[in-house]
C-alpha positions as CSV (number, residue, x, y, z in Angstrom):
1,G,8.9,0.4,-4.7
2,P,11.6,0.4,-2.0
3,G,12.4,-3.1,-0.5
4,S,10.0,-4.8,-2.8
5,R,12.4,-7.8,-3.6
6,V,11.8,-10.8,-1.4
7,V,14.6,-11.4,1.3
8,A,15.1,-13.0,4.7
9,P,12.3,-11.9,6.9
10,P,13.6,-8.9,9.4
11,A,14.1,-10.1,13.3
12,P,10.4,-10.2,15.2
13,L,9.5,-6.7,16.5
14,P,10.5,-6.1,20.4
15,A,7.6,-6.0,22.6
16,G,6.2,-2.6,23.0
17,S,7.0,-1.4,19.5
18,R,4.6,1.2,18.5
19,R,3.2,1.3,14.9
20,L,1.8,4.7,13.5
21,A,-1.3,5.7,15.6
22,L,-4.7,5.9,13.5
23,D,-8.4,7.2,14.3
24,E,-10.2,3.9,15.6
25,D,-13.3,5.6,14.8
26,F,-12.8,6.3,11.5
27,P,-15.9,5.7,9.5
28,G,-16.0,2.0,8.4
29,L,-12.8,1.1,10.0
30,R,-12.8,-2.3,11.3
31,R,-9.8,-4.5,12.5
32,V,-9.4,-7.8,10.5
33,H,-6.3,-9.1,12.3
34,A,-5.5,-8.1,15.7
35,S,-1.3,-8.5,16.2
36,P,0.0,-7.1,14.0
37,P,-2.9,-5.0,13.3
38,V,-4.4,-5.1,9.7
39,Y,-7.7,-2.8,9.1
40,L,-10.4,-2.5,6.3
41,V,-12.1,0.7,5.7
42,E,-15.4,0.1,4.0
43,G,-16.5,3.1,1.9
44,F,-13.0,4.7,1.9
45,L,-13.2,6.1,-1.5
46,P,-16.6,7.1,-3.5
47,A,-17.2,5.2,-6.4
48,A,-17.0,8.2,-8.4
49,E,-13.4,9.0,-7.4
50,C,-12.4,5.3,-8.0
51,A,-13.5,5.6,-11.6
52,A,-12.0,8.9,-12.2
53,L,-8.7,7.3,-10.9
54,T,-8.9,4.4,-13.3
55,R,-9.9,6.6,-16.2
56,T,-6.9,9.0,-15.5
57,G,-4.4,5.8,-15.2
58,V,-5.1,4.3,-18.8
59,P,-2.9,6.5,-20.7
60,L,-0.4,6.9,-17.8
61,L,0.4,3.2,-16.9
62,L,3.9,1.7,-17.4
63,R,5.2,-1.8,-16.7
64,S,5.5,-2.0,-12.8
65,R,9.2,-2.2,-11.6
66,T,10.9,-3.3,-8.4
67,D,14.3,-2.1,-7.1
68,G,15.8,-4.8,-9.6
69,G,14.1,-3.1,-12.4
70,V,11.4,-5.2,-14.4
71,S,10.5,-8.3,-12.6
72,A,8.9,-11.4,-13.4
73,G,7.3,-11.3,-10.0
74,R,5.5,-8.3,-10.4
75,T,3.9,-8.2,-13.9
76,S,1.2,-5.2,-13.1
77,D,1.2,-1.8,-14.5
78,S,1.6,1.2,-12.4
79,I,2.3,5.1,-12.0
80,F,3.1,7.5,-9.5
81,L,0.4,10.3,-9.7
82,T,1.6,13.8,-8.6
83,S,-0.4,15.1,-5.8
84,G,-2.0,17.8,-8.1
85,C,-3.4,15.0,-10.5
86,A,-4.7,12.9,-7.6
87,D,-6.3,15.9,-6.0
88,A,-7.8,16.6,-9.5
89,C,-9.6,13.2,-9.9
90,A,-9.9,11.8,-6.6
91,P,-10.2,15.2,-4.3
92,S,-10.9,13.3,-1.1
93,L,-8.2,10.7,-1.2
94,L,-5.0,12.1,0.4
95,A,-7.6,14.3,2.7
96,R,-9.1,10.9,4.0
97,V,-5.5,9.5,4.6
98,R,-4.7,12.5,6.5
99,R,-7.8,12.1,8.5
100,L,-7.2,8.5,9.1
101,F,-3.9,9.1,10.8
102,L,-5.4,11.9,13.2
103,G,-4.1,15.0,11.1
104,L,-0.7,13.6,9.7
105,P,1.2,16.0,7.3
106,R,0.9,15.6,3.5
107,S,4.7,15.9,3.4
108,R,4.8,12.3,5.1
109,M,2.7,10.9,2.3
110,E,4.1,9.7,-1.0
111,E,2.7,10.5,-4.1
112,P,-0.2,8.0,-4.8
113,Q,0.6,5.0,-6.9
114,L,-2.2,3.5,-9.3
115,A,-1.8,-0.2,-10.6
116,R,-3.6,-2.3,-12.8
117,Y,-3.7,-6.2,-13.1
118,G,-5.0,-7.7,-15.9
119,A,-5.7,-11.7,-16.1
120,G,-2.9,-13.5,-14.8
121,Q,-1.2,-10.3,-13.4
122,R,0.3,-10.5,-9.8
123,Y,2.8,-9.5,-7.5
124,T,4.7,-12.3,-5.8
125,E,5.4,-12.0,-2.0
126,H,7.3,-9.0,-0.8
127,Y,7.8,-6.1,1.8
128,D,7.1,-2.5,1.2
129,T,9.9,-1.2,3.0
130,P,13.8,-2.6,3.0
131,T,14.0,-5.1,5.6
132,T,18.0,-5.9,5.9
133,G,21.3,-4.6,5.1
134,P,22.2,-1.4,3.6
135,E,18.8,-0.6,1.9
136,L,17.5,-0.4,5.3
137,E,20.4,1.6,6.9
138,Q,20.0,3.9,4.0
139,A,16.1,4.4,4.3
140,G,16.6,5.1,8.0
141,H,19.0,7.9,7.5
142,A,18.2,10.9,9.7
143,A,18.3,13.0,6.5
144,G,15.7,11.5,4.3
145,P,11.9,10.4,4.8
146,G,12.7,7.1,6.4
147,L,11.0,4.0,6.1
148,R,7.4,3.3,5.0
149,L,5.3,3.0,8.3
150,A,2.0,2.8,6.9
151,T,0.4,1.0,3.5
152,V,-3.1,2.3,2.5
153,L,-4.6,0.2,-0.5
154,V,-7.6,1.3,-1.9
155,Y,-9.3,-1.1,-4.2
156,L,-10.8,0.9,-7.3
157,T,-12.5,-2.3,-8.7
158,S,-14.2,-5.4,-7.2
159,L,-13.6,-8.9,-8.2
160,A,-15.7,-11.9,-7.6
161,S,-12.8,-14.3,-7.3
162,G,-9.3,-14.2,-7.3
163,G,-6.8,-11.2,-7.0
164,E,-6.8,-10.9,-3.3
165,T,-4.0,-9.3,-0.9
166,D,-2.5,-12.3,0.7
167,F,-0.8,-12.2,4.0
168,P,1.2,-15.7,4.1
169,R,2.5,-15.2,7.5
170,L,-0.9,-14.2,9.1
171,G,-3.6,-16.5,6.9
172,L,-5.3,-13.7,5.8
173,R,-6.6,-12.8,2.4
174,V,-8.6,-9.7,1.5
175,R,-10.7,-9.7,-1.7
176,P,-10.6,-6.3,-3.5
177,R,-13.9,-4.5,-3.3
178,R,-14.4,-1.1,-5.2
179,G,-13.8,1.8,-2.5
180,C,-12.6,-0.2,0.2
181,A,-9.0,0.3,1.8
182,L,-6.8,-2.1,3.2
183,V,-4.4,-0.5,6.1
184,F,-1.5,-2.4,7.6
185,F,2.0,-1.4,8.9
186,P,5.4,-2.3,7.2
187,A,7.5,-0.9,9.9
188,S,7.3,0.6,13.4
189,E,7.5,4.1,14.4
190,D,11.2,3.9,15.5
191,G,11.9,2.3,12.2
192,L,11.8,-1.5,12.5
193,P,10.7,-3.5,9.7
194,C,7.5,-5.7,10.7
195,P,8.2,-9.4,9.6
196,D,4.5,-10.2,9.5
197,S,3.9,-7.5,6.7
198,L,4.9,-9.6,3.9
199,H,2.3,-9.8,1.5
200,A,1.1,-10.6,-2.3
201,A,-1.0,-9.8,-5.0
202,L,-2.5,-13.0,-6.2
203,P,-3.2,-13.3,-9.8
204,V,-6.4,-12.2,-11.4
205,P,-8.2,-15.1,-12.9
206,S,-9.1,-15.0,-16.9
207,G,-12.8,-13.4,-17.1
208,E,-12.7,-11.6,-14.0
209,G,-12.1,-8.0,-15.4
210,E,-9.1,-6.0,-14.3
211,K,-8.1,-5.0,-10.5
212,W,-7.1,-1.7,-10.2
213,I,-5.7,-0.1,-6.9
214,C,-4.5,3.1,-5.6
215,T,-1.8,2.9,-2.8
216,V,-0.6,5.9,-0.4
217,W,2.5,4.9,1.6
218,V,3.1,7.2,4.9
219,R,6.7,7.8,5.8
220,Q,8.4,8.2,9.3
221,R,9.4,11.7,8.6
222,E,8.3,14.6,6.4
223,D,10.1,14.7,3.0
224,D,11.9,18.1,2.6
225,E,12.7,17.3,-1.4
């Protein structure tokens, strides 16, 4: 996705930078890192919808790509679902994301991305949004949807070990648990990338089964396309 190649981290966010507001009373929500805020939402997606998404994804998946094409640093398989397809197999997914962010319009959400990681597969350290240079300037252009402000990563399967989402600058690792959503903020509301949002998908150990995730990104602005 945009900004998925590792680059020098962006400058620290200025004091007072605001992140996209969410509902602090959302059922199951707890903060697992204070600053920058990182949240987990237990029971975000029902088990039946997690299973339906994985079943839907199996025949559709393709080798994951980054801005540079196929990469040794990203070895999963993935696919962006149309909103209609996502609604058919997981009717509560986008509605829950919308509610989490206080009624945010769906036109600010990207189509959900399914990804599958088998034994040994991983995604090395990366940002979810451009962090420097022309890519950042282009993404911030007023005509488009802007930067990714929030990442909602839903684990569709559980792993007993390995496959964690690792935030190396925060000393935080999150283990996949089915139905749980990980929520963090790649950029501030005024379009400044957050250096501490650097993260990685650690390799899945052999014998642990597959790790499946579904990610919804929220943009700065509504996408008119």
